[in-house]
C-alpha positions as CSV (number, residue, x, y, z in Angstrom):
1,E,-12.5,0.3,-28.8
2,R,-10.4,1.8,-25.7
3,Q,-13.9,2.5,-23.9
4,A,-14.9,-0.8,-24.5
5,I,-12.1,-2.7,-23.2
6,V,-12.3,-0.5,-20.0
7,A,-16.0,-1.3,-19.6
8,E,-15.5,-5.1,-20.5
9,L,-12.8,-5.2,-17.9
10,A,-15.4,-3.7,-15.4
11,S,-18.2,-6.3,-16.3
12,V,-15.9,-9.2,-15.8
13,L,-14.7,-8.2,-13.0
14,A,-18.3,-7.2,-11.5
15,R,-19.4,-10.9,-12.9
16,L,-16.5,-12.7,-11.2
17,H,-18.0,-10.9,-8.0
18,V,-21.6,-11.6,-7.7
19,L,-20.6,-15.6,-7.9
20,R,-21.6,-16.7,-4.5
21,P,-18.4,-19.4,-3.2
22,D,-21.4,-21.7,-1.9
23,A,-22.9,-21.6,-4.8
24,I,-20.5,-22.8,-7.1
25,G,-19.1,-25.3,-4.3
26,L,-15.8,-22.9,-3.6
27,G,-16.9,-22.4,-0.3
28,A,-13.9,-23.4,1.9
29,F,-11.6,-21.9,-1.3
30,G,-10.6,-19.1,2.0
31,A,-11.2,-17.4,4.8
32,R,-13.9,-15.8,5.8
33,G,-14.2,-12.7,7.7
34,N,-11.4,-10.4,8.3
35,Y,-10.2,-10.3,5.3
36,Y,-8.7,-6.8,4.9
37,T,-7.2,-7.2,8.5
38,R,-5.7,-10.8,7.5
39,Q,-4.5,-9.2,4.6
40,I,-2.5,-6.1,6.1
41,G,-0.7,-9.0,8.5
42,T,0.2,-11.0,5.7
43,W,1.6,-8.0,3.4
44,T,3.4,-6.3,6.7
45,R,5.1,-9.4,7.3
46,Q,6.1,-10.1,3.7
47,Y,7.4,-6.6,3.5
48,V,9.3,-6.7,6.8
49,D,11.1,-10.0,6.3
50,S,12.5,-8.9,2.6
51,R,13.5,-5.4,3.9
52,T,16.6,-3.8,3.3
53,G,16.3,-0.2,4.5
54,Q,13.9,2.1,5.7
55,V,11.1,3.4,3.5
56,A,9.3,5.8,5.2
57,A,5.6,5.6,3.8
58,M,5.9,1.7,4.2
59,E,6.3,2.7,7.9
60,E,3.4,4.9,8.3
61,L,1.3,2.4,6.4
62,M,1.8,-0.4,8.2
63,G,0.4,1.4,11.4
64,W,-2.1,3.6,9.5
65,L,-3.7,0.6,7.2
66,P,-5.0,-1.5,10.4
67,A,-5.9,1.4,12.4
68,H,-8.2,2.5,9.8
69,V,-10.4,-0.5,8.2
70,P,-13.7,1.4,6.8
71,S,-16.6,-0.4,8.8
72,I,-18.1,-1.4,5.3
73,A,-15.1,-3.7,5.1
74,A,-15.1,-5.3,8.6
75,D,-18.6,-5.7,9.2
76,A,-19.8,-9.2,9.8
77,A,-22.0,-7.9,6.9
78,A,-19.6,-7.3,4.7
79,P,-19.7,-9.1,1.4
80,T,-17.3,-12.1,0.6
81,G,-16.6,-13.5,-2.7
82,I,-13.9,-14.7,-5.4
83,V,-11.5,-12.4,-5.3
84,H,-8.8,-12.7,-8.2
85,G,-6.0,-11.3,-6.2
86,D,-3.9,-10.2,-9.4
87,F,-6.9,-8.6,-11.9
88,R,-5.7,-6.5,-14.2
89,L,-5.2,-5.8,-17.8
90,E,-2.7,-7.4,-18.5
91,N,-3.9,-10.6,-16.9
92,C,-6.8,-10.8,-19.1
93,I,-6.9,-12.3,-22.9
94,F,-9.2,-10.7,-25.8
95,D,-11.1,-11.8,-28.5
96,A,-8.9,-11.3,-31.6
97,H,-11.8,-10.0,-33.5
98,E,-14.1,-8.1,-30.8
99,P,-13.4,-6.1,-26.8
100,R,-14.5,-9.3,-25.3
101,I,-12.5,-11.2,-22.7
102,I,-12.2,-14.7,-23.7
103,A,-9.8,-15.9,-21.1
104,V,-8.4,-14.4,-17.4
105,L,-5.3,-15.4,-16.0
106,D,-2.7,-15.7,-13.3
107,W,-4.9,-17.2,-10.1
108,E,-2.2,-18.3,-7.6
109,L,-3.3,-15.3,-5.5
110,A,-6.9,-15.9,-5.5
111,T,-8.9,-16.7,-1.9
112,L,-12.3,-15.2,-0.8
113,G,-12.1,-12.3,0.4
114,H,-13.4,-8.2,-0.1
115,P,-14.4,-7.8,-4.0
116,Y,-13.0,-4.5,-3.3
117,A,-9.7,-6.0,-3.1
118,D,-10.2,-6.4,-6.8
119,V,-11.6,-3.2,-7.8
120,A,-9.2,-0.9,-6.4
121,Y,-6.0,-3.3,-7.8
122,C,-7.4,-2.8,-11.0
123,S,-7.6,1.0,-10.7
124,L,-4.7,1.5,-10.1
125,M,-4.0,2.1,-13.8
126,Y,-5.6,5.1,-12.8
127,R,-2.3,6.0,-10.1
128,L,0.7,4.7,-11.5
129,P,3.4,6.4,-13.2
130,A,4.3,5.9,-16.3
131,P,5.0,2.8,-18.7
132,F,2.3,1.5,-16.1
133,G,-0.6,3.9,-15.8
134,F,-1.4,7.3,-16.6
135,S,-1.1,9.2,-13.7
136,E,1.6,11.8,-15.1
137,R,0.3,12.5,-18.0
138,A,-3.7,13.2,-20.1
139,L,-5.9,9.7,-20.6
140,P,-5.5,8.1,-24.4
141,D,-8.2,9.0,-26.2
142,G,-11.1,6.6,-25.7
143,V,-9.8,5.5,-22.0
144,P,-12.9,7.0,-19.6
145,P,-11.6,8.4,-16.3
146,E,-11.3,6.4,-12.6
147,A,-15.7,7.0,-12.2
148,D,-16.3,6.4,-15.4
149,F,-14.6,2.9,-14.5
150,L,-16.1,2.7,-11.0
151,A,-19.4,3.2,-11.9
152,M,-19.0,0.5,-14.5
153,Y,-18.3,-1.6,-12.1
154,A,-21.0,-1.0,-9.9
155,R,-23.7,-1.3,-11.9
156,R,-22.8,-4.7,-13.1
157,A,-22.3,-5.9,-9.4
158,A,-24.9,-4.3,-7.9
159,P,-26.6,-4.9,-5.6
160,A,-24.7,-7.8,-4.7
161,V,-21.8,-5.9,-3.8
162,P,-22.8,-2.3,-3.2
163,A,-20.6,0.8,-4.5
164,P,-17.9,2.0,-2.5
165,P,-18.4,5.1,-0.5
166,A,-16.4,7.9,-2.4
167,A,-15.2,8.4,1.5
168,D,-13.5,5.2,2.0
169,W,-12.2,4.7,-1.6
170,P,-8.8,6.1,-0.8
171,F,-8.1,3.1,1.7
172,F,-8.7,0.7,-0.5
173,V,-6.6,2.5,-3.0
174,A,-4.0,2.7,-0.7
175,F,-3.9,-1.0,0.9
176,A,-4.0,-1.8,-3.3
177,L,-0.5,0.1,-3.3
178,F,0.4,-1.1,-0.1
179,R,0.5,-4.4,-1.0
180,L,2.1,-4.2,-4.4
181,A,5.2,-2.7,-2.9
182,A,5.7,-5.4,-0.2
183,I,5.4,-7.6,-3.6
184,A,7.6,-5.2,-5.7
185,Q,10.0,-5.5,-1.9
186,G,10.0,-9.2,-1.9
187,V,11.5,-9.1,-5.5
188,Y,14.4,-6.9,-5.1
189,K,15.5,-8.8,-1.8
190,R,15.8,-11.6,-4.3
191,A,17.4,-9.6,-6.8
192,L,20.0,-8.9,-4.2
193,Q,20.2,-12.5,-3.2
194,G,20.7,-13.2,-6.8
195,N,17.7,-15.3,-6.7
196,A,15.2,-13.5,-8.6
197,S,14.2,-14.8,-11.8
198,S,13.7,-11.5,-13.9
199,A,16.2,-9.8,-15.2
200,S,15.2,-6.4,-13.8
201,A,14.6,-7.6,-10.0
202,A,17.2,-5.1,-9.4
203,H,15.3,-2.1,-10.2
204,Y,12.1,-3.1,-8.2
205,G,14.1,-1.6,-5.5
206,Q,13.2,2.2,-6.9
207,V,9.1,0.9,-7.1
208,V,8.6,0.5,-3.6
209,P,9.3,4.0,-2.1
210,Q,7.0,5.3,-4.7
211,L,4.4,3.0,-4.7
212,A,4.3,3.6,-0.6
213,G,4.9,7.4,-1.0
214,V,1.7,7.7,-3.5
215,A,-0.5,5.4,-1.1
216,W,0.7,7.6,2.3
217,R,-0.1,10.6,0.3
218,L,-3.8,9.6,-0.3
219,V,-4.5,8.9,3.0
220,Q,-2.2,10.5,5.5
221,P,-4.2,13.3,7.7
222,Q,-4.4,16.8,5.4
223,P,-2.6,19.6,7.1
224,P,-5.1,22.3,8.8
225,A,-6.6,24.8,6.7
226,A,-5.0,27.4,9.0
227,A,-1.4,25.6,8.3
228,V,-2.2,25.5,4.1
229,A,-3.1,28.9,3.8
230,Q,-0.1,30.2,5.9
231,Q,2.1,28.4,3.1
232,Q,0.0,30.3,0.6
233,E,0.3,33.5,2.4
234,Q,3.9,33.3,2.6
235,V,4.3,32.3,-0.8
236,Q,2.2,35.3,-1.6
237,V,4.0,37.8,0.4
238,Q,7.2,36.8,-1.4
239,Q,5.7,37.1,-5.1
240,Q,4.7,40.8,-3.6
241,L,7.9,41.6,-3.0
242,F,10.0,40.1,-5.4
243,P,7.6,39.7,-8.4
244,V,8.3,36.7,-11.0
245,S,7.0,35.4,-14.0
246,A,3.6,33.3,-14.6
247,R,6.1,30.7,-16.1
248,A,8.2,31.1,-12.6
249,V,5.1,30.2,-10.5
250,E,4.2,27.2,-12.4
251,L,7.8,25.7,-12.6
252,R,8.1,26.5,-8.7
253,R,4.3,24.3,-8.5
254,R,5.5,21.3,-10.5
255,L,9.1,21.2,-9.3
256,E,7.1,20.6,-5.3
257,A,5.2,18.1,-6.8
258,F,8.1,16.4,-8.1
259,M,9.8,16.4,-4.9
260,A,6.6,15.0,-3.2
261,E,6.1,12.4,-5.8
262,H,9.1,11.0,-7.2
263,V,12.7,12.6,-5.4
264,Y,11.3,12.3,-1.5
265,P,10.2,8.3,-1.9
266,A,13.4,7.8,-4.0
267,E,16.1,9.1,-1.4
268,P,16.1,5.3,0.1
269,V,16.4,3.7,-2.6
270,F,19.4,6.0,-4.3
271,A,21.3,5.3,-0.9
272,Q,20.5,1.4,-1.4
273,Q,21.8,1.3,-4.8
274,L,24.7,3.7,-4.0
275,Q,25.8,1.3,-1.0
276,A,25.7,-1.8,-3.3
277,S,27.7,0.0,-6.4
278,P,29.3,3.4,-4.5
279,W,31.1,4.3,-7.6
280,Q,28.3,4.2,-9.9
281,E,25.3,5.7,-10.8
282,P,22.5,4.7,-9.1
283,A,19.8,3.6,-11.8
284,V,17.2,5.8,-9.9
285,M,19.0,8.7,-10.7
286,A,18.2,8.0,-14.5
287,T,14.5,7.7,-13.8
288,L,14.5,10.7,-12.5
289,K,16.0,12.1,-14.8
290,A,13.5,11.0,-17.2
291,T,10.8,12.1,-15.5
292,A,12.0,16.1,-15.0
293,Q,12.3,16.0,-18.6
294,R,9.2,15.3,-19.5
295,L,7.6,17.2,-16.7
296,G,9.5,20.4,-18.4
297,L,11.9,20.7,-15.2
298,W,15.4,20.6,-16.9
299,N,18.2,23.3,-17.4
300,M,16.3,25.9,-15.3
301,F,19.4,27.6,-14.0
302,L,20.2,28.5,-17.4
303,P,18.6,32.4,-18.3
304,D,18.5,31.3,-21.9
305,R,15.1,30.3,-23.2
306,A,16.2,28.4,-26.4
307,L,18.7,26.2,-24.1
308,G,17.3,26.5,-20.3
309,A,14.4,28.0,-18.5
310,G,14.8,30.9,-19.2
311,L,14.4,32.3,-15.7
312,T,16.1,35.5,-14.1
313,N,18.7,34.7,-11.2
314,L,15.8,36.2,-9.0
315,E,13.4,33.3,-10.3
316,Y,15.7,30.4,-10.1
317,C,16.3,31.1,-6.2
318,A,13.5,29.3,-5.4
319,L,13.8,26.6,-8.0
320,A,17.4,26.3,-6.0
321,E,16.1,26.0,-2.6
322,I,13.3,23.3,-3.5
323,T,16.1,21.2,-5.1
324,G,18.5,21.6,-2.1
325,R,15.8,20.1,0.2
326,S,17.1,16.9,-1.2
327,P,20.8,18.0,-2.9
328,H,22.1,14.7,-3.7
329,I,19.5,13.8,-5.6
330,A,17.2,17.0,-7.0
331,P,20.0,18.6,-8.6
332,E,21.4,16.3,-10.3
333,A,18.3,14.8,-11.6
334,T,17.0,18.0,-13.2
335,N,20.5,18.5,-14.7
336,C,20.8,21.6,-12.8
337,A,23.9,20.6,-9.8
338,A,27.2,22.0,-9.7
339,P,29.8,21.7,-10.7
340,D,28.0,21.1,-14.4
341,T,26.1,24.2,-14.1
342,G,29.0,26.4,-13.4
343,N,30.6,24.6,-16.2
344,M,28.0,25.0,-18.3
345,E,27.5,28.9,-17.7
346,V,31.5,29.0,-18.6
347,L,30.8,27.3,-21.9
348,Y,27.7,28.9,-22.7
349,K,29.5,32.9,-22.0
350,Y,33.1,32.1,-23.6
351,G,32.9,28.8,-25.7
352,T,33.4,29.1,-29.2
353,P,30.9,27.1,-31.4
354,A,33.4,24.3,-31.7
355,Q,33.6,23.7,-28.0
356,K,29.8,24.1,-27.7
357,Q,29.0,21.5,-29.8
358,R,31.7,19.0,-28.3
359,W,31.0,19.9,-24.5
360,L,28.0,22.1,-23.7
361,T,25.7,20.0,-26.1
362,P,25.9,16.7,-24.2
363,L,26.3,18.9,-20.8
364,L,22.6,20.2,-21.3
365,A,21.6,16.7,-22.3
366,G,22.7,15.4,-19.5
367,E,24.4,12.9,-21.4
368,I,27.9,13.8,-19.5
369,R,29.2,14.8,-16.6
370,S,32.1,17.7,-15.9
371,A,34.4,18.6,-13.6
372,F,36.4,22.1,-12.2
373,A,40.1,21.7,-11.5
374,M,41.2,24.8,-9.7
375,T,42.3,24.1,-6.0
376,E,45.7,22.5,-5.3
377,P,47.4,20.9,-2.2
378,D,50.7,22.7,-2.6
379,V,49.3,26.1,-1.9
380,A,46.8,28.1,-0.4
381,S,44.6,28.1,-3.3
382,S,41.8,30.8,-1.6
383,D,44.8,33.4,-3.1
384,A,44.0,31.7,-6.6
385,S,47.6,33.4,-8.0
386,Q,49.4,31.2,-6.0
387,I,48.3,28.4,-8.2
388,Q,51.4,26.5,-9.9
389,C,49.7,24.3,-12.5
390,S,51.4,25.4,-15.7
391,I,49.6,25.7,-19.2
392,T,52.5,26.3,-21.3
393,R,52.2,26.2,-25.3
394,D,53.8,24.3,-28.0
395,G,52.9,24.9,-31.6
396,D,49.6,23.8,-32.2
397,V,48.8,22.3,-28.4
398,Y,49.3,23.2,-24.7
399,R,50.8,20.9,-22.7
400,I,49.4,21.1,-19.3
401,N,51.6,19.7,-15.9
402,G,50.1,20.1,-12.3
403,R,48.4,18.3,-9.2
404,K,44.6,19.5,-8.4
405,W,42.8,18.3,-5.5
406,W,39.0,18.8,-4.5
407,T,37.8,18.6,-8.2
408,S,34.1,17.8,-7.6
409,G,32.3,15.1,-9.7
410,A,35.6,14.1,-11.2
411,H,35.4,10.3,-10.2
412,H,31.7,10.0,-11.7
413,P,31.6,7.3,-14.4
414,R,30.1,10.2,-16.5
415,C,32.7,12.5,-16.2
416,K,34.5,13.4,-19.6
417,L,35.3,16.9,-19.3
418,L,37.8,18.7,-17.0
419,I,37.7,22.8,-17.0
420,V,41.5,23.3,-15.8
421,M,42.9,26.9,-14.4
422,G,46.6,26.6,-14.8
423,K,49.2,29.6,-15.8
424,T,50.2,30.5,-18.8
425,D,51.9,34.0,-18.3
426,A,54.1,33.1,-15.3
427,A,56.4,36.2,-15.7
428,N,53.4,38.3,-16.1
429,P,53.8,41.5,-14.1
430,N,49.7,41.3,-13.3
431,A,49.4,38.5,-11.7
432,H,45.5,38.2,-12.3
433,R,46.7,37.7,-15.9
434,Q,49.1,35.3,-15.8
435,Q,45.8,32.4,-15.0
436,S,44.1,31.1,-18.3
437,M,41.3,28.3,-18.4
438,I,41.4,25.6,-20.9
439,L,39.2,22.1,-21.6
440,V,40.5,18.7,-21.3
441,P,38.9,15.0,-21.8
442,F,38.9,13.8,-18.7
443,D,40.4,10.7,-21.1
444,A,43.4,12.5,-22.1
445,P,46.8,10.6,-21.9
446,G,48.3,11.9,-18.6
447,V,45.3,12.8,-16.3
448,Q,45.8,10.6,-13.6
449,L,42.8,9.8,-11.0
450,V,45.1,9.5,-7.7
451,R,42.4,9.4,-5.0
452,P,38.7,10.2,-4.2
453,L,39.1,12.5,-0.4
454,S,36.1,12.5,2.2
455,V,34.7,15.2,3.6
456,F,34.2,14.3,7.3
457,G,34.0,11.0,6.4
458,Y,31.5,10.7,3.3
459,Y,32.9,10.4,-0.2
460,D,30.0,11.9,-1.9
461,E,29.9,9.3,-4.5
462,P,29.7,8.4,-7.1
463,G,31.0,11.8,-8.4
464,G,33.8,12.4,-5.0
465,H,36.0,14.9,-5.0
466,C,39.2,13.7,-6.2
467,E,43.0,14.4,-6.3
468,L,44.5,14.6,-10.0
469,R,47.7,14.5,-11.4
470,L,48.7,16.5,-15.2
471,D,51.5,14.8,-16.0
472,N,52.2,16.5,-19.6
473,V,48.6,16.6,-20.9
474,C,48.6,17.6,-24.7
475,V,45.2,19.1,-25.8
476,P,44.8,21.4,-29.2
477,V,45.1,24.8,-28.8
478,E,41.2,25.2,-30.0
479,N,40.5,24.0,-26.3
480,L,41.9,27.1,-24.6
481,L,39.0,29.4,-23.3
482,W,38.4,32.7,-24.2
483,E,42.1,34.0,-24.4
484,E,45.4,33.4,-22.9
485,G,45.4,35.5,-19.5
486,R,41.4,35.3,-18.8
487,G,41.1,33.1,-16.5
488,F,40.1,35.3,-13.3
489,E,37.5,36.9,-15.4
490,I,36.3,33.7,-16.5
491,A,36.1,32.4,-12.7
492,Q,34.5,35.4,-11.5
493,G,31.5,35.1,-13.9
494,R,31.4,31.7,-13.2
495,L,31.0,31.8,-9.4
496,G,28.9,34.8,-9.0
497,P,25.6,32.7,-10.0
498,G,26.9,29.6,-9.0
499,R,27.3,31.1,-5.3
500,L,24.1,31.8,-5.9
501,H,22.6,28.7,-6.4
502,H,24.3,27.0,-3.6
503,C,23.1,29.7,-1.4
504,M,19.5,28.6,-1.8
505,R,20.2,25.3,-1.8
506,V,21.3,25.6,1.9
507,I,18.2,27.5,2.5
508,G,16.4,24.3,1.4
509,M,18.4,22.1,3.6
510,A,18.0,24.6,6.4
511,E,14.2,24.8,5.6
512,R,13.8,20.3,5.5
513,S,16.3,20.9,8.7
514,L,14.0,22.8,10.7
515,E,10.9,20.6,9.8
516,L,12.5,17.9,11.0
517,M,13.5,19.6,13.9
518,C,10.2,20.3,14.6
519,E,8.8,16.8,13.7
520,R,11.2,15.5,16.2
521,V,10.3,17.2,19.0
522,K,6.7,16.8,18.9
523,Q,7.5,13.1,19.5
524,R,9.5,12.8,21.9
525,S,9.8,13.6,25.7
526,V,12.1,14.2,28.5
527,F,11.9,15.1,32.1
528,G,8.1,14.2,32.1
529,K,7.0,16.8,29.1
530,P,7.8,16.6,25.4
531,L,10.8,18.1,24.1
532,A,8.8,20.7,22.1
533,L,7.9,22.3,25.4
534,Q,11.1,22.9,26.7
535,G,12.2,26.5,26.8
536,T,15.7,25.4,25.2
537,I,14.3,24.0,22.4
538,Q,11.5,26.3,21.7
539,A,14.8,29.4,21.6
540,D,16.3,27.1,18.9
541,I,13.7,26.8,16.9
542,A,12.6,30.5,17.3
543,S,16.3,31.6,16.3
544,S,16.6,28.9,13.1
545,R,13.5,30.6,11.8
546,I,15.2,33.9,12.2
547,D,18.2,32.5,10.7
548,I,16.3,31.3,7.6
549,E,14.5,34.7,7.1
550,Q,17.0,36.6,7.2
551,A,19.1,34.5,5.0
552,R,16.3,33.9,2.4
553,L,15.9,37.8,1.7
554,L,19.7,38.6,1.6
555,T,19.6,35.9,-0.9
556,L,16.3,37.1,-3.1
557,Y,17.7,40.9,-2.7
558,T,21.2,39.8,-4.1
559,A,19.7,37.9,-6.9
560,H,17.9,41.5,-7.9
561,K,20.7,43.2,-7.7
562,I,22.3,40.9,-10.4
563,D,19.0,40.9,-12.6
564,Q,18.6,44.4,-12.4
565,L,22.3,46.1,-12.3
566,G,25.0,42.8,-13.1
567,T,27.5,40.7,-11.0
568,R,29.7,44.3,-10.7
569,H,27.2,46.0,-9.0
570,A,26.7,42.9,-6.9
571,R,30.1,41.9,-5.6
572,A,29.5,42.9,-2.2
573,E,26.0,41.2,-1.9
574,I,27.4,38.0,-3.2
575,A,30.0,38.1,-1.0
576,M,27.7,39.1,2.3
577,V,25.3,35.9,1.2
578,K,28.2,33.5,1.0
579,V,29.0,34.5,4.5
580,A,25.6,35.1,5.9
581,V,23.3,32.0,4.4
582,V,26.5,29.1,4.6
583,N,26.4,30.0,8.5
584,A,23.0,30.6,9.4
585,G,22.4,27.5,7.6
586,A,24.8,25.2,9.6
587,R,23.7,26.6,12.7
588,V,19.9,25.9,11.3
589,I,21.4,22.3,11.1
590,D,23.3,21.8,14.0
591,R,20.3,22.8,16.5
592,A,18.5,20.1,14.4
593,I,21.2,17.5,15.2
594,Q,21.5,18.6,18.6
595,A,17.5,17.9,19.2
596,Y,17.7,14.6,17.6
597,G,20.2,13.4,19.9
598,A,22.4,11.1,19.0
599,A,20.8,9.8,16.0
600,G,21.4,13.1,14.1
601,L,24.6,12.1,14.1
602,S,23.8,9.0,12.2
603,S,23.0,7.8,8.2
604,D,19.0,7.1,9.2
605,F,18.7,11.0,9.4
606,P,19.9,13.5,6.1
607,L,21.1,15.9,9.0
608,A,24.8,14.7,9.5
609,A,25.5,14.8,5.6
610,F,23.7,17.9,5.6
611,Y,25.4,19.6,7.8
612,A,29.2,17.6,6.2
613,G,28.2,19.4,3.2
614,V,27.4,23.2,4.1
615,R,30.4,23.4,6.3
616,T,32.4,22.5,3.2
617,L,30.8,25.6,1.6
618,R,32.5,27.8,4.2
619,I,36.0,26.8,2.5
620,A,34.5,26.0,-1.4
621,D,34.1,28.9,-3.8
622,G,36.1,30.8,-1.9
623,P,36.5,31.0,2.3
624,D,34.7,32.7,4.6
625,E,38.0,35.3,5.3
626,V,38.4,36.0,1.7
627,H,34.5,37.0,1.4
628,R,34.5,39.1,4.4
629,K,38.0,40.8,2.5
630,T,35.9,41.7,-0.3
631,V,33.2,43.2,1.8
632,A,35.7,45.4,4.1
633,K,37.0,46.9,1.1
634,L,34.4,47.8,-0.3
635,E,33.0,49.5,2.8
636,L,36.4,51.2,3.3
637,S,36.3,52.3,-0.2
638,K,33.2,54.1,-0.3
639,P,33.2,58.1,-0.1
640,A,33.4,59.7,3.5
641,R,29.6,61.3,4.7
642,N,29.1,64.3,7.5
643,A,29.4,61.6,10.0
644,A,28.1,63.2,13.4
645,R,30.8,63.9,15.5
646,L,31.2,63.5,19.4
């Protein structure tokens, strides 16, 4: 019956289009000629008037569409018919007993125009994501593919309406998506003004970049075959040097598509929603998480196949790099964001069954978030033995007192758990056995969020980085992780893979920054020639590529060594990679900012936020100086060799 319904949809649309307006008294129903040029202008103005922020794909489409109207739609001989303007399945009423349309609703957009506008609009069911269409899943049983739908229409509309040439079809679909995006933007603007009639109007803001993104990818010029071949060659070379499983390769392909189709288009929506409610999770994040889960892009960092993706550190590296290209969205959207990843690993490795049930299970499901409270304002916490927070046993409970700051994620509305590091045995002569870690519910009496802290002016909402006060916080003894005095061991087990994840995300930011830099310098000219031809710019581009490749190779080697020999045998590499990659990433981003000029310092582009985050990593998870000290000590401890003598 589904095939019959689609066939009826095509048939009724064709019967509408073969009607001659003059013959039925509708010759003056609308203007004639240049339909697409007029429509593009109309919906461009509608979008500009309701624009609330920059959506890159919409800006591209506004320039591309009027310059690429196909001749079949622009010629004086182009067919003119009655265009419904909103012809889709939902606006058709079917007979209760057979697949026959008995009424078509919502004619307020009807006019005279080109029939392909209706056909392309109706065919969007094949392009839109669920629940509006089938683009992300297999067609339901009985629903014919798009090509069959178009063939059904063409047979019934011929010869009055010729079949659209295949080469021109992307234009017609792209315009339909562009128009729909402009309508959605208008609804969203009214929602922000409090004038929308629909309760769900506020969610339309996230629809605009998704629709525009699909349209622009449909029509944008494809990269040269040589560039595609070069990219494929790079992937193949990396696979030969550092082989990974077929499953890892497939996840990489799926993740890259998820980024292109969902994450990048969602970036302006995320920013708009965050600006409107800074300490609330943007609604678009829930949509992204649902999509990521449906695509199997969830908990990819966890090596246990039953709970995560079952990947090695080496295999996960490539995925972490991809998510790093949109660091404020993609890691959380795939439930692979710090500090949750490290906290989940701690619970997975050291938690009791009861602790896992209460905290790990909802964290893995993305139902709650967590924070890690270690750094303190009153001591140099790079030497963690100086931490003063006390964890004191009192019968069946522990009492916790102290101050913490730079507790990332603590301001998130769904943060329910703190993992706190403090001293249970301050008198122990072994400074590394004084510390323990304990699980503290965020709503426990005595937990006070003092303030969010800014990083170069960024508050990194909605999770933030917070100062906390723990004032006689009382938790059961069962909340202790592992044993008393094991805090340092847990910390090392937590930070090793976590540092690797940070490094790969930094490489993702660096890659995107270099891409943005190259794109910018091709568009701008100074002193009579393009920036791209300036020697200093070319030197910066070359230096950035060198930095990225060196950083990536060291990170992949470190991941491979951890997989083969364990974290203990990769201590030097973990320390080296934390210093080398973060500094390389900062240099690459800084060069990109310089090429952008003042624009690079603004929030119009991601570079300033990238730089703030990467510069922070020279301190977070251990400052450079501590990691260099580790490398030096290991180097000095090596046995002497027969060095050449002068």
